[in-house]
All heavy atoms as an XYZ file, in Angstrom:
595
protein
N    -238.922    189.735     61.754
C    -237.941    189.671     62.805
C    -238.552    190.226     64.084
O    -239.211    191.250     64.075
C    -236.706    190.482     62.377
C    -235.731    190.697     63.465
S    -234.218    191.654     63.099
C    -234.399    192.275     61.499
N    -238.307    189.566     65.185
C    -238.752    190.045     66.491
C    -237.891    191.242     66.865
O    -236.670    191.128     66.939
C    -238.596    188.923     67.520
C    -239.042    189.327     68.908
O    -239.601    190.430     69.069
O    -238.826    188.534     69.843
N    -238.489    192.392     67.089
C    -237.716    193.601     67.374
C    -237.595    193.898     68.863
O    -237.270    195.007     69.252
C    -238.270    194.832     66.611
C    -238.071    194.682     65.132
C    -239.708    195.069     66.957
N    -237.831    192.893     69.686
C    -237.582    193.072     71.111
C    -236.221    192.468     71.429
O    -235.769    191.542     70.787
C    -238.671    192.388     71.940
O    -238.666    191.006     71.709
N    -235.579    193.032     72.390
C    -234.263    192.539     72.769
C    -233.244    193.653     72.744
O    -233.537    194.785     72.361
N    -232.021    193.343     73.163
C    -230.972    194.356     73.213
C    -230.665    194.931     71.831
O    -230.527    194.196     70.860
C    -229.761    193.604     73.757
C    -230.303    192.379     74.383
C    -231.550    192.053     73.648
N    -230.566    196.261     71.777
C    -230.249    196.959     70.530
C    -228.875    197.596     70.671
O    -228.567    198.188     71.696
C    -231.277    198.046     70.244
C    -232.637    197.497     69.959
C    -233.633    198.616     69.793
N    -234.929    198.062     69.477
C    -235.733    198.557     68.558
N    -235.396    199.633     67.894
N    -236.879    197.993     68.316
N    -228.073    197.457     69.624
C    -226.736    198.033     69.616
C    -226.482    198.711     68.281
O    -227.202    198.479     67.308
C    -225.650    196.965     69.877
C    -225.856    196.308     71.235
C    -225.633    195.914     68.784
N    -225.447    199.541     68.252
C    -225.024    200.164     67.007
C    -223.806    199.421     66.475
O    -223.124    198.716     67.209
C    -224.720    201.670     67.193
C    -225.992    202.440     67.512
C    -223.678    201.889     68.255
N    -223.547    199.603     65.192
C    -222.509    198.840     64.514
C    -221.089    199.141     64.922
O    -220.187    198.366     64.617
N    -220.850    200.238     65.652
C    -219.472    200.538     66.018
C    -219.019    199.838     67.299
O    -217.887    199.987     67.728
C    -219.235    202.043     66.099
C    -220.044    202.734     67.174
O    -220.950    202.110     67.754
O    -219.771    203.918     67.425
N    -219.875    199.022     67.875
C    -219.516    198.223     69.045
C    -218.530    197.129     68.614
O    -218.678    196.535     67.557
C    -220.779    197.585     69.633
C    -220.532    196.704     70.839
S    -222.085    196.049     71.496
C    -222.687    197.486     72.346
N    -217.520    196.865     69.437
C    -216.570    195.808     69.095
C    -217.211    194.435     69.286
O    -218.202    194.278     70.015
C    -215.291    195.881     69.957
O    -215.625    195.618     71.319
C    -214.583    197.212     69.796
N    -216.616    193.449     68.641
C    -217.110    192.075     68.738
C    -217.090    191.603     70.189
O    -218.054    191.014     70.669
C    -216.281    191.135     67.828
C    -216.573    189.681     68.124
C    -216.542    191.454     66.364
N    -216.006    191.883     70.913
C    -215.907    191.448     72.310
C    -216.990    192.076     73.179
O    -217.592    191.407     74.011
C    -214.527    191.771     72.887
C    -213.448    190.818     72.465
C    -213.704    189.376     72.868
O    -214.222    189.100     73.974
O    -213.381    188.500     72.061
N    -217.234    193.366     72.992
C    -218.263    194.040     73.782
C    -219.640    193.480     73.428
O    -220.470    193.236     74.308
C    -218.210    195.572     73.595
C    -219.399    196.252     74.251
C    -216.906    196.120     74.155
N    -219.876    193.244     72.148
C    -221.161    192.668     71.726
C    -221.377    191.299     72.359
O    -222.474    190.995     72.843
C    -221.224    192.574     70.206
N    -220.338    190.476     72.390
C    -220.462    189.161     73.035
C    -220.719    189.303     74.527
O    -221.507    188.544     75.106
C    -219.204    188.326     72.768
C    -219.088    187.770     71.359
C    -217.675    187.256     71.104
C    -220.109    186.665     71.128
N    -220.104    190.279     75.156
C    -220.329    190.529     76.579
C    -221.756    190.987     76.844
O    -222.394    190.541     77.811
C    -219.331    191.579     77.077
O    -219.527    191.836     78.438
N    -222.271    191.859     75.986
C    -223.662    192.316     76.123
C    -224.611    191.130     76.004
O    -225.556    190.989     76.792
C    -223.996    193.407     75.072
C    -225.497    193.671     75.012
C    -223.231    194.679     75.370
N    -224.356    190.253     75.032
C    -225.206    189.063     74.866
C    -225.176    188.184     76.102
O    -226.218    187.700     76.550
C    -224.741    188.243     73.655
C    -225.169    188.789     72.359
S    -224.680    187.616     71.076
C    -224.822    188.657     69.668
N    -223.987    187.968     76.637
C    -223.865    187.124     77.827
C    -224.602    187.747     79.012
O    -225.322    187.052     79.740
C    -222.392    186.901     78.159
N    -224.441    189.048     79.193
C    -225.108    189.736     80.307
C    -226.621    189.708     80.171
O    -227.341    189.549     81.153
C    -224.644    191.189     80.382
O    -223.281    191.246     80.702
N    -227.099    189.880     78.935
C    -228.544    189.897     78.685
C    -229.119    188.498     78.538
O    -230.339    188.332     78.462
C    -228.846    190.721     77.433
N    -228.240    187.506     78.466
C    -228.650    186.109     78.291
C    -229.521    185.922     77.051
O    -230.603    185.333     77.106
C    -229.348    185.589     79.533
C    -228.446    185.591     80.717
C    -229.108    185.058     81.941
N    -228.171    185.203     83.057
C    -228.373    184.682     84.219
N    -229.455    183.999     84.477
N    -227.492    184.858     85.172
N    -229.012    186.477     75.944
C    -229.699    186.352     74.656
C    -228.736    185.766     73.625
O    -227.520    185.792     73.818
C    -230.225    187.720     74.156
C    -231.290    188.261     75.096
C    -229.108    188.721     73.968
N    -229.287    185.263     72.541
C    -228.477    184.663     71.483
C    -228.263    185.562     70.294
O    -227.576    185.189     69.350
N    -228.843    186.766     70.328
C    -228.664    187.699     69.219
C    -228.811    189.131     69.717
O    -229.345    189.382     70.789
C    -229.687    187.444     68.108
C    -231.102    187.763     68.512
C    -231.648    189.007     68.243
C    -231.892    186.825     69.181
C    -232.948    189.316     68.636
C    -233.177    187.131     69.571
C    -233.703    188.369     69.297
O    -234.971    188.689     69.679
N    -228.287    190.049     68.917
C    -228.452    191.478     69.166
C    -229.074    192.113     67.937
O    -228.769    191.721     66.810
C    -227.099    192.145     69.418
C    -226.346    191.735     70.666
C    -224.955    192.353     70.659
C    -227.106    192.140     71.910
N    -229.926    193.094     68.162
C    -230.500    193.853     67.058
C    -229.556    194.996     66.723
O    -229.092    195.701     67.614
C    -231.865    194.408     67.454
C    -232.917    193.359     67.793
C    -234.152    194.033     68.354
C    -233.250    192.545     66.559
N    -229.254    195.151     65.452
C    -228.393    196.246     65.010
C    -229.255    197.419     64.601
O    -230.230    197.259     63.861
C    -227.535    195.799     63.835
C    -226.616    194.610     64.118
C    -225.881    194.206     62.863
C    -225.645    194.951     65.220
N    -228.894    198.600     65.090
C    -229.677    199.798     64.795
C    -228.795    200.855     64.162
O    -227.594    200.933     64.439
C    -230.290    200.352     66.075
S    -231.471    199.214     66.818
N    -229.416    201.687     63.331
C    -228.700    202.798     62.716
C    -228.759    204.013     63.645
O    -229.264    203.936     64.772
C    -229.244    203.114     61.325
C    -230.706    203.522     61.325
O    -231.261    203.884     62.389
O    -231.316    203.494     60.234
N    -228.246    205.137     63.170
C    -228.214    206.353     63.994
C    -229.594    206.880     64.337
O    -229.753    207.654     65.282
C    -227.403    207.436     63.290
C    -225.932    207.082     63.204
O    -225.464    206.271     64.028
O    -225.246    207.617     62.312
N    -230.612    206.485     63.566
C    -231.992    206.900     63.824
C    -232.740    205.899     64.687
O    -233.957    205.942     64.791
C    -232.746    207.092     62.503
C    -232.158    208.216     61.675
O    -231.691    209.206     62.271
O    -232.166    208.098     60.442
N    -231.998    204.944     65.267
C    -232.539    203.894     66.122
C    -233.510    202.964     65.398
O    -234.380    202.357     66.019
C    -233.179    204.493     67.377
C    -232.184    205.232     68.244
C    -232.775    205.750     69.532
O    -233.826    205.221     69.978
O    -232.199    206.679     70.102
N    -233.362    202.863     64.087
C    -234.154    201.931     63.293
C    -233.406    200.602     63.215
O    -232.203    200.574     62.948
C    -234.388    202.478     61.887
C    -235.191    203.754     61.853
C    -236.587    203.555     62.417
O    -237.299    202.640     62.048
N    -236.970    204.424     63.340
N    -234.101    199.517     63.449
C    -233.500    198.190     63.389
C    -233.124    197.877     61.942
O    -233.956    197.951     61.044
C    -234.479    197.159     63.928
S    -233.791    195.506     63.976
N    -231.856    197.552     61.716
C    -231.378    197.270     60.367
C    -230.981    195.816     60.178
O    -230.626    195.414     59.083
C    -230.174    198.164     60.021
O    -229.130    197.920     60.974
C    -230.566    199.634     60.041
N    -231.023    195.028     61.235
C    -230.654    193.625     61.132
C    -230.364    193.057     62.503
O    -230.641    193.677     63.529
N    -229.785    191.876     62.491
C    -229.444    191.206     63.738
C    -228.169    190.400     63.535
O    -227.821    190.046     62.407
C    -230.581    190.292     64.182
N    -227.496    190.142     64.624
C    -226.299    189.315     64.581
C    -226.362    188.339     65.747
O    -226.811    188.690     66.839
C    -225.022    190.179     64.598
C    -223.812    189.335     64.245
C    -224.863    190.913     65.911
C    -222.635    190.126     63.764
N    -225.946    187.110     65.509
C    -226.049    186.072     66.525
C    -224.734    185.861     67.254
O    -223.658    186.243     66.771
C    -226.464    184.728     65.903
O    -225.403    184.265     65.058
C    -227.763    184.861     65.119
N    -224.832    185.228     68.382
C    -223.644    184.865     69.151
C    -222.737    183.956     68.334
O    -221.514    184.119     68.336
C    -224.050    184.166     70.447
C    -222.849    183.777     71.300
C    -223.263    183.129     72.588
N    -224.120    184.053     73.319
C    -225.041    183.676     74.193
N    -225.240    182.414     74.432
N    -225.773    184.565     74.815
N    -223.322    183.022     67.598
C    -222.528    182.103     66.779
C    -221.745    182.861     65.698
O    -220.586    182.543     65.429
C    -223.431    181.046     66.142
N    -222.364    183.859     65.090
C    -221.681    184.651     64.069
C    -220.490    185.407     64.666
O    -219.401    185.410     64.102
C    -222.649    185.653     63.424
C    -223.677    185.012     62.526
C    -224.705    186.014     62.055
O    -225.270    186.756     62.850
N    -224.942    186.045     60.753
N    -220.710    186.038     65.803
C    -219.634    186.786     66.443
C    -218.529    185.861     66.940
O    -217.345    186.187     66.834
C    -220.185    187.632     67.586
C    -221.070    188.799     67.169
C    -221.682    189.455     68.395
C    -220.308    189.806     66.335
N    -218.903    184.715     67.468
C    -217.909    183.756     67.948
C    -217.057    183.236     66.796
O    -215.841    183.048     66.951
C    -218.591    182.601     68.673
N    -217.657    183.040     65.629
C    -216.900    182.582     64.456
C    -215.849    183.610     64.063
O    -214.723    183.267     63.705
C    -217.844    182.303     63.289
N    -216.207    184.880     64.145
C    -215.248    185.949     63.836
C    -214.148    185.983     64.889
O    -212.961    186.031     64.568
C    -215.960    187.318     63.758
C    -214.958    188.456     63.677
C    -216.892    187.343     62.569
N    -214.538    185.950     66.148
C    -213.557    186.005     67.234
C    -212.577    184.841     67.172
O    -211.394    184.996     67.468
C    -214.263    186.012     68.587
C    -213.281    186.185     69.745
C    -213.895    185.887     71.069
N    -214.445    184.542     71.037
C    -215.461    184.129     71.790
N    -216.050    184.954     72.613
N    -215.900    182.897     71.711
N    -213.050    183.684     66.740
C    -212.201    182.497     66.693
C    -211.395    182.371     65.409
O    -210.601    181.457     65.270
C    -213.058    181.244     66.892
C    -213.695    181.207     68.280
O    -213.221    181.918     69.185
O    -214.691    180.469     68.446
N    -211.584    183.299     64.460
C    -210.862    183.223     63.183
C    -209.441    183.762     63.335
O    -209.145    184.538     64.248
C    -211.595    184.014     62.097
O    -211.368    185.396     62.256
N    -208.590    183.376     62.423
C    -207.203    183.854     62.448
C    -207.104    185.332     62.078
O    -206.100    185.977     62.362
C    -206.346    183.015     61.496
O    -206.821    183.152     60.171
N    -208.139    185.892     61.465
C    -208.136    187.306     61.063
C    -208.598    188.236     62.184
O    -208.563    189.449     62.025
C    -209.040    187.491     59.848
N    -208.987    187.689     63.315
C    -209.572    188.493     64.392
C    -208.547    189.418     65.045
O    -207.418    189.035     65.325
C    -210.174    187.587     65.467
C    -210.715    188.387     66.626
C    -211.896    189.091     66.500
C    -210.009    188.486     67.815
C    -212.390    189.864     67.548
C    -210.492    189.246     68.864
C    -211.680    189.930     68.718
O    -212.154    190.690     69.742
N    -208.978    190.652     65.285
C    -208.254    191.582     66.162
C    -209.291    192.239     67.059
O    -210.486    192.208     66.755
C    -207.504    192.690     65.382
O    -208.452    193.615     64.854
C    -206.645    192.113     64.266
N    -208.831    192.861     68.122
C    -209.770    193.501     69.043
C    -210.323    194.814     68.497
O    -211.117    195.474     69.145
C    -209.148    193.716     70.417
C    -207.937    194.625     70.394
O    -207.500    195.052     69.296
O    -207.401    194.905     71.488
N    -209.943    195.176     67.286
C    -210.465    196.390     66.647
C    -211.653    196.120     65.735
O    -212.265    197.047     65.221
C    -209.378    197.070     65.838
C    -208.288    197.634     66.699
C    -207.287    198.349     65.860
N    -206.343    199.041     66.718
C    -205.429    199.853     66.274
N    -205.317    200.077     64.979
N    -204.615    200.444     67.109
N    -211.983    194.868     65.503
C    -213.094    194.535     64.612
C    -214.410    194.922     65.276
O    -214.675    194.578     66.423
C    -213.089    193.045     64.226
C    -211.836    192.734     63.422
C    -214.342    192.691     63.424
C    -211.680    191.274     63.066
N    -215.196    195.642     64.543
C    -216.496    196.119     65.012
C    -217.607    195.280     64.394
O    -217.415    194.627     63.379
C    -216.686    197.582     64.625
C    -215.509    198.433     65.021
C    -215.924    199.473     65.995
N    -214.785    200.284     66.399
C    -214.435    200.437     67.661
N    -215.116    199.861     68.605
N    -213.413    201.190     67.988
N    -218.767    195.327     65.007
C    -219.912    194.568     64.502
C    -220.197    194.943     63.049
O    -220.452    194.088     62.214
C    -221.148    194.779     65.396
C    -222.386    194.168     64.790
C    -220.896    194.207     66.785
N    -220.093    196.228     62.714
C    -220.345    196.662     61.333
C    -219.343    196.056     60.363
O    -219.646    195.882     59.193
C    -220.338    198.179     61.223
C    -218.982    198.791     61.406
C    -218.971    200.281     61.092
N    -217.678    200.817     61.460
C    -217.448    201.566     62.522
N    -218.453    201.893     63.314
N    -216.239    201.988     62.794
N    -218.120    195.743     60.821
C    -217.114    195.126     59.969
C    -217.443    193.670     59.667
O    -217.007    193.127     58.662
C    -215.732    195.191     60.618
C    -215.260    196.603     60.870
O    -215.635    197.499     60.079
O    -214.527    196.811     61.849
N    -218.194    193.047     60.552
C    -218.562    191.639     60.392
C    -219.573    191.477     59.269
O    -219.484    190.547     58.463
C    -219.126    191.069     61.713
C    -219.649    189.663     61.516
C    -218.060    191.121     62.797
N    -220.528    192.376     59.201
C    -221.583    192.294     58.206
C    -221.155    193.035     56.955
O    -221.110    194.247     56.930
C    -222.881    192.887     58.755
C    -223.410    192.179     59.998
C    -224.598    192.925     60.543
C    -223.753    190.748     59.686
N    -220.822    192.292     55.904
C    -220.360    192.900     54.663
C    -221.509    193.294     53.759
O    -222.587    192.724     53.796
N    -221.291    194.286     52.960
C    -222.295    194.740     51.997
C    -222.435    193.718     50.878
O    -221.453    193.215     50.369
C    -221.884    196.098     51.439
N    -223.646    193.408     50.520
C    -223.891    192.499     49.402
C    -223.463    191.072     49.660
O    -223.252    190.302     48.736
N    -223.309    190.707     50.933
C    -222.938    189.334     51.251
C    -221.453    189.071     51.169
O    -221.016    187.946     51.276
N    -220.641    190.102     50.995
C    -219.198    189.924     50.923
C    -218.570    190.302     52.246
O    -219.024    191.221     52.926
C    -218.596    190.784     49.809
C    -219.133    190.415     48.468
N    -218.798    189.246     47.841
C    -220.003    191.048     47.650
C    -219.427    189.184     46.681
N    -220.171    190.262     46.548
N    -217.496    189.612     52.571
C    -216.783    189.897     53.809
C    -216.174    191.286     53.770
O    -215.742    191.758     52.738
C    -215.618    188.925     54.010
C    -216.045    187.480     54.025
O    -217.238    187.227     54.179
O    -215.168    186.628     53.872
N    -216.096    191.904     54.910
C    -215.290    193.109     55.064
C    -214.015    192.765     55.802
O    -213.055    193.491     55.745
C    -216.058    194.178     55.841
C    -217.171    194.781     55.041
C    -217.721    195.967     55.758
N    -218.836    196.510     55.004
C    -219.588    197.484     55.430
N    -219.365    198.036     56.583
N    -220.581    197.923     54.703
N    -214.025    191.670     56.537
C    -212.851    191.242     57.278
C    -212.244    190.066     56.526
O    -212.853    189.008     56.422
C    -213.228    190.824     58.717
C    -211.988    190.394     59.475
C    -213.948    191.944     59.434
N    -211.045    190.240     55.988
C    -210.400    189.195     55.201
C    -210.188    187.943     56.038
O    -209.744    188.025     57.178
C    -209.035    189.698     54.679
O    -209.254    190.893     53.971
C    -208.370    188.675     53.795
N    -210.546    186.801     55.477
C    -210.343    185.531     56.148
C    -211.482    185.109     57.050
O    -211.439    184.058     57.657
N    -212.522    185.906     57.129
C    -213.674    185.583     57.958
C    -214.840    185.237     57.055
O    -215.119    185.948     56.102
C    -214.056    186.778     58.873
C    -215.308    186.475     59.652
C    -212.904    187.102     59.808
N    -215.506    184.107     57.300
C    -216.632    183.719     56.433
C    -217.731    184.775     56.421
O    -217.948    185.445     57.425
C    -217.158    182.427     57.064
C    -216.307    182.138     58.237
C    -215.306    183.232     58.405
N    -218.387    184.917     55.298
C    -219.485    185.887     55.175
C    -220.617    185.500     56.106
O    -221.002    184.337     56.192
C    -219.997    185.923     53.745
O    -221.051    186.843     53.643
N    -221.161    186.473     56.813
C    -222.210    186.209     57.786
C    -223.549    186.762     57.344
O    -224.523    186.683     58.069
C    -221.824    186.810     59.139
C    -220.506    186.300     59.697
C    -220.197    186.991     61.025
C    -220.520    184.802     59.879
N    -223.589    187.366     56.192
C    -224.837    187.929     55.690
C    -225.539    186.841     54.898
O    -224.964    186.230     54.025
C    -224.574    189.153     54.794
C    -225.866    189.693     54.241
C    -223.829    190.209     55.573
N    -226.785    186.603     55.236
C    -227.427    185.524     54.516
C    -228.868    185.647     54.350
O    -229.683    186.302     54.620
């Protein structure tokens, strides 16, 4: 994985993450843990799918989108871990 680009933590909301992507003109964000280690990435398409789902609320955080073991954490939202 290319580790250059905007880095965010998982407690950022989906809307803020999409705004950061738009401002940075990138298609993905790198997710980092508290030690600033890159733990994964999330794409604009993944976040947009969550935002456009019927289960979406403005309280959903990026960490809620990525479920453990490939399972959803947000009911009604397709699994984005792959």
